[in-house]
C-alpha positions as CSV (number, residue, x, y, z in Angstrom):
1,X,8.9,7.0,8.6
2,X,11.4,7.4,6.1
3,X,14.9,9.0,6.5
4,X,15.1,11.8,4.1
5,X,18.5,13.4,3.8
6,X,18.3,17.1,5.0
7,X,20.9,18.2,2.3
8,X,21.7,16.0,-0.7
9,X,25.3,16.2,-1.5
10,X,25.9,15.8,-5.1
11,X,29.2,15.1,-7.0
12,X,29.9,18.0,-9.7
13,X,31.8,15.8,-12.0
14,X,30.5,12.4,-11.7
15,X,27.1,12.6,-13.5
16,X,26.6,8.7,-12.8
17,X,27.1,9.2,-9.0
18,X,24.8,12.3,-9.3
19,X,22.3,10.4,-10.9
20,X,22.2,7.4,-8.4
21,X,21.9,9.6,-5.3
22,X,19.0,11.5,-7.0
23,X,17.1,8.2,-8.0
24,X,18.0,7.1,-4.6
25,X,16.1,10.0,-2.8
26,X,13.6,10.1,-5.5
27,X,12.7,6.3,-4.6
28,X,12.7,7.4,-0.9
29,X,9.9,10.2,-1.8
30,X,7.9,8.1,-4.1
31,X,7.7,5.4,-1.3
32,X,6.6,7.7,1.3
33,X,4.0,9.3,-0.7
34,X,2.7,6.1,-2.0
35,X,2.5,4.9,1.8
36,X,0.8,8.0,2.6
37,X,-1.8,7.7,-0.1
38,X,-2.4,4.1,0.1
39,X,-3.0,4.6,4.1
40,X,-5.4,7.5,3.1
41,X,-7.2,5.6,0.8
42,X,-7.5,2.3,3.0
43,X,-8.7,4.4,5.9
44,X,-11.3,6.1,3.8
45,X,-12.8,2.8,2.3
46,X,-12.8,1.4,5.9
47,X,-14.1,4.5,7.7
48,X,-17.5,2.6,8.5
49,X,-15.4,-0.1,10.2
50,X,-12.6,1.5,11.7
51,X,-13.9,1.6,15.3
52,X,-15.0,-2.2,15.0
53,X,-11.4,-3.4,13.7
54,X,-9.6,-5.6,16.2
55,X,-6.1,-4.4,15.3
56,X,-4.5,-1.1,15.0
57,X,-1.6,-2.0,12.6
58,X,-1.2,-3.6,9.3
59,X,2.0,-4.6,7.6
60,X,1.8,-5.3,4.2
61,X,4.1,-7.0,1.9
62,X,3.9,-8.4,-1.8
63,X,5.6,-9.3,-5.0
64,X,4.8,-8.3,-8.5
65,X,3.3,-10.3,-11.5
66,X,3.5,-9.0,-15.2
67,X,0.4,-8.8,-17.4
68,X,0.8,-7.9,-21.0
69,X,-0.4,-4.7,-22.1
70,X,-1.7,-3.8,-25.7
71,X,1.5,-2.4,-27.0
72,X,3.6,-5.6,-26.4
73,X,5.0,-4.5,-23.2
74,X,3.9,-5.5,-19.6
75,X,2.2,-3.8,-16.5
76,X,3.1,-5.2,-13.2
77,X,0.7,-5.6,-10.5
78,X,0.7,-6.7,-6.9
79,X,0.5,-10.4,-6.3
80,X,0.8,-12.7,-3.1
81,X,-0.2,-10.2,-0.7
82,X,1.2,-11.0,2.8
83,X,-0.8,-9.2,5.6
84,X,0.3,-9.1,9.3
85,X,-1.8,-7.6,12.1
86,X,-1.5,-6.7,15.9
87,X,-4.8,-8.0,17.1
88,X,-6.7,-11.1,17.6
89,X,-9.4,-12.6,15.1
90,X,-11.4,-14.6,17.5
91,X,-15.1,-14.1,17.5
92,X,-15.0,-12.8,14.1
93,X,-15.7,-15.9,12.2
94,X,-12.3,-16.1,10.5
95,X,-8.8,-17.5,11.1
96,X,-7.0,-15.6,8.4
97,X,-6.6,-11.6,8.5
98,X,-7.0,-11.9,4.5
99,X,-10.7,-13.2,5.0
100,X,-11.6,-10.5,7.6
101,X,-14.9,-8.9,6.8
102,X,-15.4,-5.4,6.1
103,X,-18.4,-3.3,4.5
104,X,-17.2,-1.0,2.1
105,X,-19.4,2.0,0.6
106,X,-19.2,2.4,-3.2
107,X,-17.2,5.1,-4.7
108,X,-20.0,5.4,-7.3
109,X,-23.2,5.0,-5.3
110,X,-24.4,5.2,-1.7
111,X,-24.6,1.2,-1.7
112,X,-22.4,-0.8,0.9
113,X,-20.9,-4.0,-0.2
114,X,-19.3,-6.8,1.8
115,X,-15.5,-7.3,1.0
116,X,-12.8,-9.1,2.6
117,X,-9.8,-6.9,3.9
118,X,-7.5,-8.6,1.2
119,X,-10.0,-7.3,-1.5
120,X,-9.9,-3.8,-0.1
121,X,-6.0,-3.7,0.2
122,X,-5.5,-5.3,-3.3
123,X,-7.7,-2.9,-5.1
124,X,-5.9,0.1,-3.5
125,X,-2.4,-1.5,-4.1
126,X,-3.4,-1.9,-7.8
127,X,-4.4,1.6,-7.9
128,X,-0.7,2.6,-7.1
129,X,1.0,-0.5,-9.0
130,X,3.3,1.6,-11.5
131,X,4.8,3.7,-8.6
132,X,5.1,0.9,-6.5
133,X,7.0,-1.3,-9.2
134,X,8.9,1.4,-10.7
135,X,10.4,2.6,-7.3
136,X,10.8,-1.2,-5.9
137,X,8.4,-0.5,-3.0
138,X,7.6,-4.1,-1.8
139,X,5.8,-3.5,1.6
140,X,4.1,-0.6,3.6
141,X,2.6,-0.2,7.1
142,X,-0.8,1.1,7.7
143,X,-1.5,2.6,11.2
144,X,-5.2,2.6,11.7
145,X,-5.3,3.9,15.2
146,X,-4.9,7.7,14.4
147,X,-8.2,7.4,12.5
148,X,-10.3,5.5,15.2
C-alpha cells in the first residue's frame, strides 16, 4: 500500500528539516492506519451483504466542510463523497453506486436496518474525520474481495 521508508535519515543540525521529515512519515502512517481501520469497519458493517455485492473494490474521494464547535473553532467532516467501483449495478434497481442498498446490523441491538452504501461509508468516514483532516487524507481504496 503505502511506501514507508525503511530508515529515516534525519538531519542533525536542521530542526525544521527534521520536523518536516517526521511529519511526512507520520502522515503516511496515519493515512495507512486510517485506511486499514476504515476498511475493517466497512467490512464489519457490510458483513451480511459481502457475498451479494456486485463489486470487490471501492475507491473513495472526498473534501471536507467545517462545522463550528462549542469553543468557537471548527471541526472538519468529509463531504462530497465520490465513490468509484469495479462492478455492474444492473439488476439492483439503482444507477448510482451511492444509492446501492445494503442491510446493516445495528451496533446497539440485534436490529437490521436498510441503508445505502453512501450512508455506511459517510458514517465510517465521519468517525475518523479528525485524523483524515489533520493528515490531509482525501482518498482511500477498500478491497472487499478478501472478506468474501
